[in-house]
N, CA, C and O atoms as a GROMACS GRO file, in nm:
protein
  396
    1MET      N    1   1.974  -2.792   1.666
    1MET     CA    2   2.026  -2.780   1.531
    1MET      C    3   2.012  -2.635   1.483
    1MET      O    4   1.904  -2.577   1.494
    2GLN      N    5   2.119  -2.577   1.432
    2GLN     CA    6   2.116  -2.438   1.386
    2GLN      C    7   2.063  -2.432   1.243
    2GLN      O    8   2.093  -2.518   1.160
    3SER      N    9   1.984  -2.328   1.215
    3SER     CA   10   1.938  -2.309   1.078
    3SER      C   11   2.044  -2.233   1.000
    3SER      O   12   2.107  -2.140   1.052
    4GLN      N   13   2.064  -2.273   0.876
    4GLN     CA   14   2.162  -2.205   0.795
    4GLN      C   15   2.099  -2.083   0.731
    4GLN      O   16   1.981  -2.084   0.693
    5SER      N   17   2.178  -1.978   0.720
    5SER     CA   18   2.131  -1.855   0.659
    5SER      C   19   2.112  -1.874   0.509
    5SER      O   20   2.192  -1.941   0.444
    6THR      N   21   2.007  -1.816   0.456
    6THR     CA   22   1.983  -1.823   0.312
    6THR      C   23   2.055  -1.709   0.240
    6THR      O   24   2.049  -1.699   0.117
    7PHE      N   25   2.122  -1.627   0.315
    7PHE     CA   26   2.193  -1.513   0.257
    7PHE      C   27   2.338  -1.551   0.225
    7PHE      O   28   2.399  -1.631   0.295
    8GLN      N   29   2.390  -1.491   0.119
    8GLN     CA   30   2.531  -1.509   0.083
    8GLN      C   31   2.590  -1.372   0.056
    8GLN      O   32   2.522  -1.282   0.007
    9ASP      N   33   2.719  -1.358   0.088
    9ASP     CA   34   2.787  -1.231   0.062
    9ASP      C   35   2.769  -1.192  -0.085
    9ASP      O   36   2.773  -1.276  -0.174
   10GLN      N   37   2.748  -1.062  -0.108
   10GLN     CA   38   2.733  -1.009  -0.244
   10GLN      C   39   2.830  -0.895  -0.263
   10GLN      O   40   2.856  -0.817  -0.171
   11THR      N   41   2.885  -0.884  -0.383
   11THR     CA   42   2.972  -0.773  -0.418
   11THR      C   43   2.887  -0.670  -0.491
   11THR      O   44   2.826  -0.699  -0.593
   12LEU      N   45   2.885  -0.549  -0.438
   12LEU     CA   46   2.806  -0.439  -0.495
   12LEU      C   47   2.900  -0.327  -0.537
   12LEU      O   48   3.016  -0.324  -0.495
   13THR      N   49   2.851  -0.235  -0.618
   13THR     CA   50   2.929  -0.120  -0.663
   13THR      C   51   2.866   0.007  -0.607
   13THR      O   52   2.746   0.029  -0.622
   14CYS      N   53   2.947   0.091  -0.544
   14CYS     CA   54   2.901   0.216  -0.484
   14CYS      C   55   2.859   0.314  -0.593
   14CYS      O   56   2.931   0.334  -0.691
   15ARG      N   57   2.742   0.375  -0.576
   15ARG     CA   58   2.694   0.470  -0.676
   15ARG      C   59   2.768   0.603  -0.671
   15ARG      O   60   2.766   0.679  -0.768
   16ASP      N   61   2.834   0.633  -0.559
   16ASP     CA   62   2.906   0.760  -0.546
   16ASP      C   63   3.050   0.751  -0.596
   16ASP      O   64   3.093   0.832  -0.678
   17CYS      N   65   3.125   0.652  -0.546
   17CYS     CA   66   3.268   0.645  -0.578
   17CYS      C   67   3.301   0.538  -0.681
   17CYS      O   68   3.412   0.536  -0.735
   18GLY      N   69   3.207   0.447  -0.709
   18GLY     CA   70   3.230   0.342  -0.807
   18GLY      C   71   3.311   0.224  -0.757
   18GLY      O   72   3.335   0.130  -0.832
   19LYS      N   73   3.352   0.227  -0.631
   19LYS     CA   74   3.433   0.119  -0.574
   19LYS      C   75   3.342   0.002  -0.535
   19LYS      O   76   3.228   0.023  -0.495
   20GLN      N   77   3.393  -0.119  -0.547
   20GLN     CA   78   3.318  -0.237  -0.508
   20GLN      C   79   3.330  -0.261  -0.358
   20GLN      O   80   3.434  -0.234  -0.297
   21PHE      N   81   3.222  -0.312  -0.300
   21PHE     CA   82   3.223  -0.346  -0.158
   21PHE      C   83   3.139  -0.471  -0.137
   21PHE      O   84   3.052  -0.503  -0.218
   22VAL      N   85   3.165  -0.540  -0.027
   22VAL     CA   86   3.093  -0.663   0.004
   22VAL      C   87   2.978  -0.633   0.098
   22VAL      O   88   2.995  -0.571   0.204
   23TRP      N   89   2.860  -0.677   0.059
   23TRP     CA   90   2.742  -0.670   0.143
   23TRP      C   91   2.728  -0.810   0.203
   23TRP      O   92   2.685  -0.904   0.136
   24THR      N   93   2.764  -0.822   0.330
   24THR     CA   94   2.775  -0.954   0.392
   24THR      C   95   2.638  -1.018   0.417
   24THR      O   96   2.536  -0.949   0.420
   25ALA      N   97   2.639  -1.148   0.435
   25ALA     CA   98   2.516  -1.221   0.466
   25ALA      C   99   2.454  -1.167   0.596
   25ALA      O  100   2.332  -1.154   0.606
   26GLY      N  101   2.539  -1.136   0.693
   26GLY     CA  102   2.488  -1.081   0.820
   26GLY      C  103   2.420  -0.946   0.801
   26GLY      O  104   2.317  -0.919   0.862
   27GLU      N  105   2.478  -0.862   0.717
   27GLU     CA  106   2.417  -0.732   0.689
   27GLU      C  107   2.284  -0.750   0.616
   27GLU      O  108   2.187  -0.678   0.643
   28GLN      N  109   2.279  -0.846   0.525
   28GLN     CA  110   2.155  -0.873   0.453
   28GLN      C  111   2.045  -0.919   0.547
   28GLN      O  112   1.929  -0.879   0.536
   29GLU      N  113   2.083  -1.005   0.641
   29GLU     CA  114   1.986  -1.052   0.740
   29GLU      C  115   1.935  -0.936   0.826
   29GLU      O  116   1.816  -0.928   0.856
   30PHE      N  117   2.026  -0.846   0.865
   30PHE     CA  118   1.989  -0.727   0.943
   30PHE      C  119   1.891  -0.641   0.863
   30PHE      O  120   1.789  -0.597   0.917
   31TYR      N  121   1.920  -0.617   0.735
   31TYR     CA  122   1.831  -0.537   0.649
   31TYR      C  123   1.693  -0.601   0.645
   31TYR      O  124   1.592  -0.531   0.657
   32LYS      N  125   1.688  -0.732   0.628
   32LYS     CA  126   1.560  -0.804   0.620
   32LYS      C  127   1.481  -0.788   0.750
   32LYS      O  128   1.360  -0.765   0.747
   33GLN      N  129   1.550  -0.801   0.865
   33GLN     CA  130   1.484  -0.787   0.995
   33GLN      C  131   1.427  -0.647   1.014
   33GLN      O  132   1.323  -0.630   1.077
   34LYS      N  133   1.496  -0.546   0.958
   34LYS     CA  134   1.450  -0.408   0.970
   34LYS      C  135   1.344  -0.372   0.866
   34LYS      O  136   1.288  -0.262   0.870
   35GLY      N  137   1.316  -0.466   0.774
   35GLY     CA  138   1.214  -0.441   0.672
   35GLY      C  139   1.264  -0.364   0.552
   35GLY      O  140   1.184  -0.313   0.473
   36PHE      N  141   1.396  -0.355   0.535
   36PHE     CA  142   1.452  -0.287   0.418
   36PHE      C  143   1.451  -0.384   0.300
   36PHE      O  144   1.498  -0.497   0.313
   37ASP      N  145   1.397  -0.340   0.187
   37ASP     CA  146   1.385  -0.427   0.070
   37ASP      C  147   1.502  -0.415  -0.027
   37ASP      O  148   1.529  -0.508  -0.103
   38ASN      N  149   1.571  -0.301  -0.024
   38ASN     CA  150   1.676  -0.276  -0.123
   38ASN      C  151   1.815  -0.284  -0.061
   38ASN      O  152   1.834  -0.246   0.055
   39PRO      N  153   1.913  -0.332  -0.138
   39PRO     CA  154   2.051  -0.334  -0.088
   39PRO      C  155   2.107  -0.193  -0.081
   39PRO      O  156   2.053  -0.102  -0.145
   40PRO      N  157   2.214  -0.172  -0.005
   40PRO     CA  158   2.274  -0.038   0.001
   40PRO      C  159   2.330   0.000  -0.136
   40PRO      O  160   2.383  -0.084  -0.208
   41SER      N  161   2.319   0.127  -0.170
   41SER     CA  162   2.372   0.173  -0.298
   41SER      C  163   2.507   0.244  -0.281
   41SER      O  164   2.573   0.278  -0.379
   42ARG      N  165   2.547   0.265  -0.154
   42ARG     CA  166   2.675   0.329  -0.126
   42ARG      C  167   2.762   0.237  -0.041
   42ARG      O  168   2.711   0.158   0.038
   43CYS      N  169   2.893   0.248  -0.060
   43CYS     CA  170   2.988   0.172   0.021
   43CYS      C  171   2.983   0.225   0.165
   43CYS      O  172   2.933   0.335   0.188
   44PRO      N  173   3.035   0.149   0.262
   44PRO     CA  174   3.031   0.195   0.401
   44PRO      C  175   3.093   0.334   0.422
   44PRO      O  176   3.040   0.414   0.498
   45ASP      N  177   3.205   0.362   0.354
   45ASP     CA  178   3.270   0.494   0.369
   45ASP      C  179   3.178   0.606   0.322
   45ASP      O  180   3.163   0.707   0.390
   46ASP      N  181   3.116   0.589   0.205
   46ASP     CA  182   3.028   0.693   0.152
   46ASP      C  183   2.897   0.703   0.230
   46ASP      O  184   2.839   0.811   0.240
   47ARG      N  185   2.850   0.590   0.287
   47ARG     CA  186   2.731   0.597   0.373
   47ARG      C  187   2.762   0.681   0.497
   47ARG      O  188   2.679   0.761   0.540
   48THR      N  189   2.881   0.662   0.553
   48THR     CA  190   2.923   0.740   0.670
   48THR      C  191   2.933   0.888   0.635
   48THR      O  192   2.885   0.973   0.710
   49LYS      N  193   2.996   0.919   0.521
   49LYS     CA  194   3.007   1.059   0.478
   49LYS      C  195   2.871   1.124   0.461
   49LYS      O  196   2.849   1.237   0.504
   50LYS      N  197   2.778   1.051   0.397
   50LYS     CA  198   2.642   1.103   0.372
   50LYS      C  199   2.570   1.130   0.504
   50LYS      O  200   2.502   1.232   0.520
   51LYS      N  201   2.586   1.038   0.598
   51LYS     CA  202   2.522   1.055   0.729
   51LYS      C  203   2.578   1.178   0.801
   51LYS      O  204   2.503   1.254   0.861
   52GLU      N  205   2.712   1.196   0.796
   52GLU     CA  206   2.774   1.312   0.859
   52GLU      C  207   2.725   1.442   0.795
   52GLU      O  208   2.703   1.540   0.865
   53GLU      N  209   2.709   1.444   0.663
   53GLU     CA  210   2.657   1.563   0.594
   53GLU      C  211   2.516   1.596   0.642
   53GLU      O  212   2.485   1.712   0.669
   54ARG      N  213   2.431   1.492   0.654
   54ARG     CA  214   2.294   1.515   0.702
   54ARG      C  215   2.295   1.571   0.844
   54ARG      O  216   2.217   1.661   0.876
   55MET      N  217   2.384   1.518   0.928
   55MET     CA  218   2.391   1.562   1.067
   55MET      C  219   2.435   1.709   1.076
   55MET      O  220   2.385   1.784   1.159
   56GLN      N  221   2.529   1.749   0.990
   56GLN     CA  222   2.580   1.886   0.991
   56GLN      C  223   2.476   1.984   0.938
   56GLN      O  224   2.472   2.100   0.981
   57ASN      N  225   2.392   1.940   0.845
   57ASN     CA  226   2.298   2.030   0.779
   57ASN      C  227   2.161   2.037   0.844
   57ASN      O  228   2.076   2.115   0.801
   58ARG      N  229   2.139   1.957   0.946
   58ARG     CA  230   2.003   1.958   1.002
   58ARG      C  231   1.980   2.082   1.088
   58ARG      O  232   2.068   2.131   1.158
   59GLN      N  233   1.859   2.130   1.080
   59GLN     CA  234   1.817   2.250   1.152
   59GLN      C  235   1.766   2.210   1.290
   59GLN      O  236   1.684   2.119   1.304
   60MET      N  237   1.814   2.281   1.391
   60MET     CA  238   1.767   2.256   1.527
   60MET      C  239   1.655   2.356   1.559
   60MET      O  240   1.662   2.472   1.518
   61THR      N  241   1.554   2.311   1.631
   61THR     CA  242   1.440   2.395   1.668
   61THR      C  243   1.431   2.400   1.820
   61THR      O  244   1.434   2.297   1.888
   62LYS      N  245   1.419   2.520   1.874
   62LYS     CA  246   1.404   2.535   2.019
   62LYS      C  247   1.263   2.493   2.060
   62LYS      O  248   1.165   2.528   1.995
   63ILE      N  249   1.256   2.416   2.170
   63ILE     CA  250   1.127   2.368   2.220
   63ILE      C  251   1.123   2.380   2.372
   63ILE      O  252   1.225   2.398   2.437
   64THR      N  253   1.003   2.369   2.425
   64THR     CA  254   0.983   2.354   2.568
   64THR      C  255   0.923   2.216   2.586
   64THR      O  256   0.821   2.183   2.526
   65CYS      N  257   0.987   2.134   2.669
   65CYS     CA  258   0.946   1.995   2.688
   65CYS      C  259   0.802   1.988   2.740
   65CYS      O  260   0.766   2.056   2.836
   66SER      N  261   0.722   1.905   2.675
   66SER     CA  262   0.582   1.888   2.715
   66SER      C  263   0.570   1.812   2.847
   66SER      O  264   0.466   1.816   2.912
   67ASN      N  265   0.677   1.743   2.885
   67ASN     CA  266   0.674   1.662   3.007
   67ASN      C  267   0.726   1.739   3.128
   67ASN      O  268   0.658   1.746   3.230
   68CYS      N  269   0.847   1.796   3.118
   68CYS     CA  270   0.910   1.858   3.235
   68CYS      C  271   0.917   2.011   3.227
   68CYS      O  272   0.948   2.076   3.327
   69GLY      N  273   0.890   2.068   3.110
   69GLY     CA  274   0.892   2.214   3.096
   69GLY      C  275   1.029   2.273   3.068
   69GLY      O  276   1.042   2.395   3.058
   70ARG      N  277   1.131   2.190   3.056
   70ARG     CA  278   1.267   2.236   3.031
   70ARG      C  279   1.283   2.280   2.886
   70ARG      O  280   1.223   2.222   2.796
   71ASP      N  281   1.365   2.384   2.863
   71ASP     CA  282   1.397   2.428   2.727
   71ASP      C  283   1.503   2.336   2.668
   71ASP      O  284   1.594   2.292   2.738
   72ASP      N  285   1.491   2.306   2.539
   72ASP     CA  286   1.586   2.219   2.470
   72ASP      C  287   1.576   2.247   2.320
   72ASP      O  288   1.500   2.334   2.277
   73GLU      N  289   1.654   2.174   2.243
   73GLU     CA  290   1.649   2.183   2.097
   73GLU      C  291   1.630   2.043   2.041
   73GLU      O  292   1.683   1.946   2.094
   74VAL      N  293   1.554   2.035   1.931
   74VAL     CA  294   1.532   1.908   1.863
   74VAL      C  295   1.570   1.923   1.716
   74VAL      O  296   1.564   2.034   1.662
   75PRO      N  297   1.609   1.812   1.650
   75PRO     CA  298   1.654   1.820   1.511
   75PRO      C  299   1.541   1.812   1.409
   75PRO      O  300   1.560   1.757   1.300
   76PHE      N  301   1.424   1.865   1.443
   76PHE     CA  302   1.309   1.865   1.350
   76PHE      C  303   1.217   1.980   1.388
   76PHE      O  304   1.233   2.040   1.495
   77VAL      N  305   1.122   2.010   1.303
   77VAL     CA  306   1.023   2.113   1.334
   77VAL      C  307   0.898   2.041   1.384
   77VAL      O  308   0.834   1.969   1.308
   78PRO      N  309   0.864   2.059   1.512
   78PRO     CA  310   0.747   1.990   1.567
   78PRO      C  311   0.617   2.035   1.500
   78PRO      O  312   0.603   2.151   1.460
   79ARG      N  313   0.523   1.942   1.490
   79ARG     CA  314   0.390   1.976   1.437
   79ARG      C  315   0.309   2.043   1.547
   79ARG      O  316   0.323   2.011   1.665
   80LYS      N  317   0.226   2.136   1.507
   80LYS     CA  318   0.141   2.205   1.606
   80LYS      C  319   0.050   2.105   1.675
   80LYS      O  320  -0.009   2.017   1.611
   81GLY      N  321   0.038   2.119   1.805
   81GLY     CA  322  -0.050   2.034   1.883
   81GLY      C  323   0.008   1.899   1.920
   81GLY      O  324  -0.057   1.820   1.988
   82THR      N  325   0.130   1.872   1.877
   82THR     CA  326   0.194   1.745   1.909
   82THR      C  327   0.293   1.767   2.024
   82THR      O  328   0.379   1.855   2.015
   83PRO      N  329   0.282   1.689   2.131
   83PRO     CA  330   0.376   1.706   2.242
   83PRO      C  331   0.519   1.673   2.199
   83PRO      O  332   0.542   1.581   2.120
   84VAL      N  333   0.616   1.749   2.251
   84VAL     CA  334   0.757   1.729   2.218
   84VAL      C  335   0.835   1.716   2.348
   84VAL      O  336   0.814   1.792   2.443
   85LEU      N  337   0.925   1.618   2.351
   85LEU     CA  338   1.003   1.592   2.471
   85LEU      C  339   1.147   1.640   2.456
   85LEU      O  340   1.203   1.640   2.347
   86CYS      N  341   1.206   1.683   2.569
   86CYS     CA  342   1.349   1.716   2.571
   86CYS      C  343   1.427   1.585   2.558
   86CYS      O  344   1.370   1.476   2.568
   87ARG      N  345   1.556   1.595   2.537
   87ARG     CA  346   1.638   1.475   2.518
   87ARG      C  347   1.628   1.379   2.636
   87ARG      O  348   1.617   1.258   2.618
   88GLU      N  349   1.632   1.434   2.757
   88GLU     CA  350   1.629   1.349   2.876
   88GLU      C  351   1.496   1.275   2.890
   88GLU      O  352   1.495   1.155   2.915
   89CYS      N  353   1.384   1.347   2.874
   89CYS     CA  354   1.253   1.282   2.884
   89CYS      C  355   1.233   1.182   2.771
   89CYS      O  356   1.173   1.076   2.792
   90PHE      N  357   1.282   1.214   2.651
   90PHE     CA  358   1.271   1.123   2.538
   90PHE      C  359   1.349   0.994   2.567
   90PHE      O  360   1.298   0.884   2.543
   91ALA      N  361   1.471   1.008   2.620
   91ALA     CA  362   1.554   0.891   2.652
   91ALA      C  363   1.487   0.807   2.761
   91ALA      O  364   1.487   0.684   2.753
   92ASN      N  365   1.429   0.872   2.862
   92ASN     CA  366   1.361   0.800   2.969
   92ASN      C  367   1.240   0.725   2.916
   92ASN      O  368   1.216   0.610   2.955
   93LYS      N  369   1.164   0.788   2.827
   93LYS     CA  370   1.046   0.724   2.770
   93LYS      C  371   1.087   0.604   2.686
   93LYS      O  372   1.024   0.498   2.691
   94ARG      N  373   1.193   0.620   2.608
   94ARG     CA  374   1.242   0.513   2.522
   94ARG      C  375   1.290   0.395   2.606
   94ARG      O  376   1.265   0.279   2.571
   95GLN      N  377   1.360   0.425   2.717
   95GLN     CA  378   1.411   0.321   2.804
   95GLN      C  379   1.296   0.245   2.871
   95GLN      O  380   1.301   0.122   2.884
   96THR      N  381   1.193   0.318   2.912
   96THR     CA  382   1.076   0.257   2.975
   96THR      C  383   1.003   0.165   2.877
   96THR      O  384   0.958   0.057   2.914
   97GLN      N  385   0.990   0.209   2.752
   97GLN     CA  386   0.922   0.129   2.650
   97GLN      C  387   1.001   0.003   2.616
   97GLN      O  388   0.942  -0.100   2.584
   98ALA      N  389   1.132   0.010   2.622
   98ALA     CA  390   1.217  -0.106   2.590
   98ALA      C  391   1.210  -0.213   2.699
   98ALA      O  392   1.232  -0.331   2.673
   99ALA      N  393   1.180  -0.170   2.821
   99ALA     CA  394   1.180  -0.264   2.934
   99ALA      C  395   1.059  -0.354   2.936
   99ALA      O  396   1.046  -0.438   3.025
   0.00000   0.00000   0.00000
């Protein structure tokens, strides 16, 4: 027997453009699983625009990988004394942890 979702589609208003959008029951369930307490305040289009702006404005920092010694860049400023991995080593570590 399948359990019915306690979530129902909601119509929200975007804080940036003022347009209404539907926050689906499935999206609400996803938010709950991720531990997000608040509904989105922007419509999907404006969320995408905001994300693209953040990606364009982020500062890249040159690093030497603590694992393989390869030079790379990361989208944050590493803390002193904290090991930093290149993209490849980071992806390998993430894949190993997921398995």
